[in-house]
C-alpha positions, 0 to 999 in steps of 0.5 A: 740703205737700198735693196736691189729690185731687179726686173726678170730681165735684169735677173736673167742677165745676172744669171747669164753673166755669172755663168759666162764670166764667172763660170758658175754652172746653173746646177749650182745656182739651182741647188742653192735656190732649193736649199734656201727654200728648204731653210724657209720650210724648216723655219715654219715646221718644227719637225719635217719627218712624217710630213707630206708634200706636193711639189708642182714643177713647171717646165723651166728653171722654176721647175728645176728648183722644185725638183731639187727642193723635192729631193731635199724634202725627201731626204728629210723623210717627207712623203713627197710627190712631184707633179710636173707640167712637161714630160720627163724626157723633155726636161734638159740642162740644169732642170733635167739634171735635178730631175735625174737626181730625184728619179734616182731616189725613186721620188714619185713623179706624175705628169700634171696633164694626166693627174686628176687634181680633184681627188687630191687629199690634204697635204702638209706642204705645197711647193709652187714651182710652176712659173717663174719671174719671167711669166707675163701676159695671160695664163693658159687655161691649164695653168688657171686650173692648176693654180685654182687647185693649189689655192683650194688645197691651201685652205688646209695646207702650207704653201711656199712659192719659189721666186714668185707666186705663179701667175704674178707678173714679175714687173707689175705684180698683177695676177693674170688673172689668178695667182697662187696665194702663198704663205711664204715666197722665197725669192732668189738673190734679190726681191723682184720688182713685181713682188713689192707692187700693191697687186702682188701683196695679197699673194706673196705672203711673207717674203724671204730673200735667199742668196744663191751665189750671184757675185756682187761684182756682177750686180754692181757692174749691172745695177738694176733700175729699181731699188727698195727702201730699207730702214737704213734710209733713216740714217740720213736723219742726223742726231740733234746736236746738244747745242742746236737752236731752232733756226738750225732745224729749218723753217718750213712754209705751208701754203694752203687752207681754204674755207672748209679745208683748213685742216689739211694745212694744219696736218701738213704743218704738224707733219713738219713739226713732228719730223723735226722742223724748228719752225713752221708757218702756214700762209693762208687767206687772212680770213682763215688765219684765226682758224689756223691759230686756234688750238695750235700755238706751235704753228705760226700763221702768215695771213695773206690778203683781206679775204677767205679766197685765194687770188694772185694779188696775195703774192704781194704779201708773200714774195718779200718774205719767201727768202726766210723759209728753207722749204715750201709745201704748197697745195694742202687744202687750197681748193680748186677755185679759178683764182687759186690757179692764178696764185700758183702760177704767180708763185712759180714766177717768184724766186722761191725755196725748194718746193713740194707741190701737193694736193690741190696745187697738182690739180692746176698743173694737170689742168694746164701742163704749160705751167710745168715750163715755169718750174725754174730758178734752179730749185729742187721741186717735188710733186706728191700725187696720189694715183687719182691726182696722177691719173689727171696728168695722163687722162686715165683713172686711178685704177689704171695708174695702179696697174703699172705704177712704175711705168707711169712714174717713169713716164711722168719723170720723162715728160715733166722732169720733176722729182716724184712721190707717187703715194699709195701702198708701196709708194714710189719715189722717182728722181730726175736723174736717179733710179726708181725707189719703192717702199716695201711697206703697205700700211692700211692705217695710212689710208685715211684723209690727211695722211698725205698732208702729213707726208708732205710736211715730213718731206718739207721738214727734211728738205729744210734740214738740208736733205736733197729732194730724192733723199728727203722723199725716200726718208720721209716716205719710209718714216711715214710708212713705219708710223702707219705700221706702228699704229696698226698695233694700237688700231689693228682695224684702223680707226686712227686719226691722221694727226696720230700719224704725225704724233707717232713719228718721234716714237718711231725714230726713238724705237729705231735708234734704240734697236739700232744701238742694240744691233738691228736684226738682219730683216730690213723690211 
């Protein structure tokens, strides 16, 4: 259901324990890594014999992987030349061993500092083994020059990166300041956290995971702090019973809408309905009830007060019926008038069901963090900010949030103690007492106004159907992402409407279940 996403430090621990406790020598791990990389290349090339390959070998274990891969390519009758960043006599341990094997085969080896990359001719294959996942900070000038040379050659060549594209931070996914733009990245044993972060997506290409022999017992006894979502999270959505009725599918309340913004509440309601909620009601100022009702007979409406603006007195119309709902989504399209803040504060003081705070409701929490103290009554609470809304909690920009999404997610959970869904490409889900979960999907068709409202409705529906906060968030995020991914087939240059994201949800589930019944392929992302 979940894919381990170790940090470079966690992966290094697995390597060390495999050697110390299991007696697996590093030369074997390196050999296995190189064979996995070879398999990816063979998948891309129908015929290797007669091809040319330029192999960049760094100074560490990544360089050792490159030496081993160079040997395999040479044995497949590929014309290979290795450019190494450290003098040959300085390589030792496992990397030195695989270098010695390459030297016995008389594979051409050139010292990078003494080689003029400007005169390189076109090659078929470029192997990027310069820097591994342990790299962080800023690249030295010589590495910047080498990486730029690789990217220039990549215009006419196939590029494969070993473990991670050189220049990418293994945790944040950021280039520093440049990175290799690979066609394929083969990462070893498990995908590293940084590979699934948005900044890395333009560099990784297609991501393959190559198992190198780390024992499962090592990974289970030393679990990582981050996991990726897979298609199996959708298994948490139960097949409907033939005898079920609407009351058994959950009743979702969407509290939202304001003058000019009523569409957000409708979209959230549509997300809930299309993801299986039995009943959905929108609570809004009475002056907007007609707009909500118009054209949407499936959505029930609960008018509050006698005006079109939110204010705290409206709670008297809501408090006595809150117990009828299985979950609440509060915030879509509410607006940011000062009176609205009073309504949100009053809602916190009332006994309420499991609640998702989204959109404009988050604005008031960020403005007055003391409101967090009123998140009580033992109910599950989920906050669903996008990077801009998240930034308000820490007085930073959306761009700054996106430079370290996992770091800010952990900080948010630590400070505020609520479940979090940080939206955006590769959405992050963080529970109060759980690891961080990362969606592996970046779907440009979701980058549209109203998409987040659909997501809040989906999660609200899954909460109402009985899933816990983290499970509902993980399942909702992945389902929503698959819908966006599916829309790309019809709208490859975007242009889809937010409501079409909701409409695609049942189709996605039908397709997944159908494929699953016919044995789902190994690829989970």
